[in-house]
Structure formats: structure tokens, C-alpha cells
N, C-alpha and C positions, 0 to 999 in steps of 0.2 A: 264812821266817816262824816256823817252829817253834823256831828258835834263841833266840827271846825267852822260851821256856818252860824253866824250870829245875827240877831236883829236887835237894834237899839234905836229908839226914836231920836236919840241925840247924835247918832252917827249916820251920816249920809241919808238923812231923812227917813230912817227906818228900813232902807233897802237891805236885802241880805248881803252881809259882808263876810270877809274871810277873817276869822278869829278876832273880831272887834276892830280890825284895821279899817282905814278909810279906802279900802280896795273892795269894790263890789263883785259879787258873783257875775253880774252882767259884764263887767269889765274883762274879767278873766275869760269867760265864755266867748265874748265878742272878739277878743284877740285871737283865741284859738280858731274861731270860725273864719277869721280873715287871713289865716295862714301862718300866724306866728307859732313857733315851736315852744313847747314848755320851757326849754332851756333859755330861749330868748326872753320869755315872760319873766322867768326867775332873775335874769340879768337886769331887766328894766325895773323890776319891783323887788329889790333885795330883801324886803321884809317878808316876802312870801317864802314858804317852805315847800319842798317838792310835793308833799302830801296834800297841799292846798288845791292843786290843780285838779286832780281826780275828784276831790271833794266838791269843787265848784261844778264839775260836770255831772256828778251824781245828784247834786241838788237841782240843777237845771232839768235833768231827766225826770226826777221825782215831781217837780212842779209841772212839767209838760204832761204828765199822766193824770193830773188832777182834773176832775170834772166839776165845773161850776154850774149849779142849777139856779134858775131864776127864782126869786122870791115871789110868791103870789100873795096878794093882799086879799083878805076875806071880806 
């Protein structure tokens, strides 16, 4: 599922996007969080495929589980 998420420094400043499109994971997750239904998002972004929405959520959940440790200089 995460293979639908791409990173390209030439597309949207390297933000995670859906299948190389100029539609970011953040856009999709933000729309869902603000109450838009998947059907409405697919209507508003016709290049999206139904499988892209759960992929965006899975990616966001995966990133939320990451733990960032501070770098210590010696």
C-alpha cells in the first residue's frame, strides 16, 4: 500500500505525494480530518484512485509512529 506514496524533490518540494501527482499525503489526510468523505475527495481530485486514500492514511499512521532521536555531538 505504501508503494502508492512517492517522494521526489522536483514535485511539491519533496513532500510525500500520491503516485507522483501534485497531491500530497497531507492534503488528503487534512481533508479527511476536516470531515470530507473519501467520495467527495475523489470527486474534487479526479486523478486520485480509491486506493490512494487508505494509502495516505497508512503512510500518515506510519510516520506518526516514528521516533526521532536527537543527534548528540561528541
